TILUMMI-34092 format. One record per residue (C-alpha): residue number from 0; y, x, z. Coordinates in nm, 3 decimals, decimal comma. Last residue first. Layout:
<nodes>
(NUM; (Y; X; Z))
...
</nodes>
This chain:
<nodes>
(85; (-6,448; -8,909; 1,500))
(84; (-6,875; -8,843; 1,459))
(83; (-6,991; -8,807; 1,795))
(82; (-7,071; -9,114; 1,943))
(81; (-7,069; -9,406; 1,646))
(80; (-7,302; -9,103; 1,477))
(79; (-7,503; -9,101; 1,792))
(78; (-7,520; -9,462; 1,799))
(77; (-7,597; -9,450; 1,360))
(76; (-7,883; -9,213; 1,507))
(75; (-8,067; -9,424; 1,757))
(74; (-8,080; -9,762; 1,555))
(73; (-8,213; -9,523; 1,271))
(72; (-8,469; -9,353; 1,441))
(71; (-8,647; -9,689; 1,538))
(70; (-8,594; -9,826; 1,163))
(69; (-8,905; -9,548; 1,093))
(68; (-8,934; -9,308; 0,815))
(67; (-9,207; -9,141; 0,648))
(66; (-9,372; -8,810; 0,770))
(65; (-9,649; -8,862; 1,002))
(64; (-9,523; -9,105; 1,353))
(63; (-9,773; -9,203; 1,599))
(62; (-9,624; -8,996; 1,897))
(61; (-9,311; -9,034; 1,799))
(60; (-9,084; -8,794; 1,947))
(59; (-8,672; -8,825; 1,943))
(58; (-8,513; -8,507; 2,039))
(57; (-8,105; -8,477; 2,166))
(56; (-7,864; -8,253; 2,093))
(55; (-7,489; -8,111; 2,228))
(54; (-7,504; -7,765; 2,102))
(53; (-7,672; -7,476; 2,171))
(52; (-7,996; -7,511; 1,939))
(51; (-8,287; -7,282; 2,021))
(50; (-8,484; -7,564; 2,131))
(49; (-8,437; -7,789; 1,925))
(48; (-8,550; -7,470; 1,647))
(47; (-8,889; -7,366; 1,841))
(46; (-8,942; -7,775; 1,843))
(45; (-8,946; -7,770; 1,461))
(44; (-9,184; -7,494; 1,363))
(43; (-9,490; -7,664; 1,649))
(42; (-9,400; -8,053; 1,572))
(41; (-9,456; -8,009; 1,292))
(40; (-9,203; -8,027; 0,932))
(39; (-9,485; -8,174; 0,695))
(38; (-9,803; -8,272; 0,876))
(37; (-9,624; -8,494; 1,062))
(36; (-9,872; -8,695; 1,230))
(35; (-9,653; -8,626; 1,625))
(34; (-9,368; -8,758; 1,372))
(33; (-9,029; -8,621; 1,486))
(32; (-8,706; -8,704; 1,578))
(31; (-8,371; -8,598; 1,556))
(30; (-8,038; -8,531; 1,699))
(29; (-7,771; -8,312; 1,701))
(28; (-7,439; -8,253; 1,787))
(27; (-7,215; -8,049; 1,587))
(26; (-7,206; -7,604; 1,666))
(25; (-7,507; -7,562; 1,457))
(24; (-7,488; -7,106; 1,423))
(23; (-7,737; -7,082; 1,672))
(22; (-8,005; -7,286; 1,500))
(21; (-8,003; -7,036; 1,138))
(20; (-8,280; -6,853; 1,247))
(19; (-8,518; -7,091; 1,325))
(18; (-8,400; -7,229; 0,976))
(17; (-8,633; -6,959; 0,873))
(16; (-8,413; -6,934; 0,552))
(15; (-8,346; -6,606; 0,588))
(14; (-8,713; -6,512; 0,656))
(13; (-8,815; -6,658; 0,365))
(12; (-8,643; -6,309; 0,182))
(11; (-8,820; -6,108; 0,434))
(10; (-9,194; -6,306; 0,342))
(9; (-9,129; -6,256; -0,053))
(8; (-9,060; -5,904; 0,007))
(7; (-9,376; -5,815; 0,155))
(6; (-9,613; -6,052; -0,144))
(5; (-9,431; -5,906; -0,398))
(4; (-9,695; -5,706; -0,523))
(3; (-9,960; -5,979; -0,419))
(2; (-9,790; -6,075; -0,796))
(1; (-10,025; -6,385; -0,724))
(0; (-10,065; -6,548; -0,405))
</nodes>
């Protein structure tokens, strides 16, 4: 890492942008998907955030999905929007 002397300050700043710190502020219904082969947004970084959300929520887990769109989830997302978007 360049600028090792600033490492702690950088990590402290990044903590403010950790979605886990923002989960309690989510108040709208939320639906998301997780690809178990996603190396960009892996399961173990998404689930703690999902579990911390205290509103109506749903998650769809796709065992073979990486970090790409999936038509199946789009159907669920559109149904979710139709149900909760008022």
